[in-house]
C-alpha positions in Angstrom: -7.4 36.6 14.0 -3.9 35.6 14.2 -2.1 34.4 17.3 -1.1 37.4 18.2 -4.2 39.2 17.8 -5.7 36.5 20.0 -3.3 36.5 22.8 -3.7 40.2 23.2 -7.5 39.6 23.1 -7.2 37.2 26.2 -4.9 39.8 28.0 -7.5 42.4 27.5 -10.7 40.8 28.8 -12.6 43.6 30.8 -14.9 43.1 33.6 -17.8 43.0 31.7 -16.6 40.2 29.3 -16.0 37.7 32.3 -16.6 39.3 35.6 -12.9 39.5 36.6 -9.3 40.4 35.1 -8.3 37.2 33.2 -4.9 35.9 33.7 -3.2 35.6 30.2 -0.5 34.1 28.1 1.3 35.5 25.1 1.4 33.3 22.2 3.5 33.8 19.6 3.4 32.7 16.1 6.4 33.2 13.0 4.3 33.1 10.3 7.3 32.7 8.2 8.4 29.6 9.0 5.0 27.9 8.3 4.9 30.1 4.7 8.2 28.7 4.0 7.0 25.0 5.3 3.8 25.4 2.6 6.1 26.4 -0.2 8.6 23.2 0.6 5.2 21.0 0.7 3.6 22.9 -2.6 6.9 22.2 -4.3 7.2 18.6 -3.3 3.4 18.0 -4.2 4.7 19.2 -8.2 7.1 16.5 -7.9 4.6 13.6 -7.8 6.7 11.6 -10.6 9.5 11.3 -7.3 6.7 10.5 -5.5 5.2 7.7 -7.1 9.0 6.6 -7.7 9.3 6.2 -4.2 5.9 4.3 -3.1 6.2 2.1 -6.5 9.7 0.8 -4.9 8.0 0.4 -1.5 5.3 -1.2 -2.6 7.7 -3.7 -4.9 9.4 -4.1 -1.3 6.6 -5.0 0.6 5.1 -7.4 -2.0 8.5 -9.1 -2.1 8.2 -9.8 1.5 4.3 -11.0 1.0 6.0 -13.7 -1.2 8.6 -14.7 1.1 5.9 -14.9 4.1 3.1 -16.8 1.9 0.7 -14.7 3.5 -2.1 -11.9 2.6 -1.7 -8.2 3.3 -3.7 -9.2 6.5 -1.2 -11.5 7.7 -3.0 -14.9 6.8 -1.3 -17.7 5.5 -2.1 -18.3 2.2 -4.3 -22.0 2.0 -1.4 -24.9 1.5 -1.1 -26.5 -1.9 -3.4 -29.7 -2.5 -0.9 -32.9 -1.8 -1.4 -34.2 -5.0 -0.5 -30.9 -6.9 2.5 -30.1 -4.2 3.8 -33.8 -5.2 3.8 -33.3 -9.0 5.5 -29.7 -9.1 8.8 -29.9 -10.9 10.5 -27.3 -8.5 9.7 -25.2 -5.6 7.1 -27.7 -4.0 7.5 -26.0 -0.5 6.2 -22.6 -2.2 3.0 -21.4 -2.6 2.0 -19.0 -5.8 5.6 -20.1 -7.1 6.6 -22.4 -9.6 9.1 -20.2 -11.7 8.8 -17.1 -9.9 6.9 -15.2 -12.7 4.2 -13.9 -10.7 6.5 -12.3 -8.3 8.9 -11.2 -10.8 6.1 -9.5 -13.0 4.8 -7.1 -10.4 5.8 -3.4 -11.7 4.3 -0.2 -11.2 3.6 3.0 -13.6 2.7 6.0 -13.6 -0.2 7.2 -15.7 -0.6 11.0 -15.0 -1.7 11.4 -11.4 -1.9 7.7 -10.9 0.4 5.4 -9.6 -0.6 1.6 -11.0 0.7 -1.3 -9.3 0.3 -5.1 -9.9 1.1 -7.8 -12.9 0.2 -8.4 -16.5 0.0 -12.2 -15.9 -3.4 -12.9 -16.7 -3.3 -15.7 -13.8 -2.7 -13.3 -11.2 -6.3 -12.7 -10.8 -7.4 -16.2 -9.9 -4.8 -16.5 -7.1 -5.9 -13.2 -5.6 -9.4 -14.2 -6.0 -9.9 -17.6 -6.6 -11.9 -19.3 -9.2 -12.7 -22.5 -11.4 -10.7 -23.2 -14.1 -12.6 -25.2 -16.9 -11.6 -26.5 -20.3 -12.6 -24.7 -23.2 -11.7 -26.7 -25.9 -10.5 -29.8 -24.6 -12.6 -32.7 -22.5 -9.9 -32.2 -19.7 -7.1 -30.2 -18.5 -3.6 -31.5 -17.8 -2.5 -30.7 -14.7 0.8 -31.8 -13.7 0.1 -34.8 -16.2 -3.3 -35.6 -15.0 -6.3 -35.0 -16.6 -8.8 -33.0 -14.6 -12.1 -31.8 -15.8 -12.0 -28.6 -13.4 -9.3 -27.3 -11.2 -10.7 -25.4 -8.4 -8.0 -22.8 -7.1 -8.7 -21.0 -3.9 -8.1 -17.5 -3.3 -4.6 -16.8 -1.9 -4.7 -12.8 -1.4 -1.0 -11.3 -2.6 -1.9 -8.0 -3.6 -2.8 -5.1 -1.5 -1.7 -3.6 1.6 -1.8 -4.1 5.4 -2.5 -1.5 7.7 1.3 -1.5 8.5 1.8 -1.5 4.8 -0.1 1.8 4.7 1.5 3.3 7.6 4.8 2.8 5.8 3.5 4.4 2.6 2.6 7.5 4.8 5.9 7.8 6.0 7.1 7.9 2.4 4.8 10.4 1.6 5.4 12.6 4.7 9.4 12.2 3.8 8.4 13.2 0.6 6.8 16.3 1.6 9.4 17.4 4.0 8.1 16.2 6.9 10.5 13.8 8.3 
């Protein structure tokens, strides 16, 4: 039943349905406007590449800000570097997860069918995200900053992901793409 028929039904209640005459309101709905909006949405949904490009660029911006703030997606500051490691770094002593900027600069996105992939191809990205212990495989010790060590424990410093605020931003990107801006 459309809105016009519903409004007419509200105006025409008889005494047996409610007991007294009802005061009604006319509600008009222009179905053509709704159909035009749905057609626009449908055509924009067909352009997933454009949407994914916009989301990918937005994710790059989000993660650039995260590296600048040196905090997790939840806003928790990354654990400080150990004093001996900070002092042994040849550069970027104040920056966590940054020596040459490789992890940050290798973040990228790619489209695989109807999926947007985002991350880095640097193998050490995972240990910084989740933490873990690194032990030598073929040698007796690791060389860390010119210092031999039996193992290195790296704390989790989550750097990849989206916060609740980031999710709202991504929803706005989708809304804009679909024509709801």
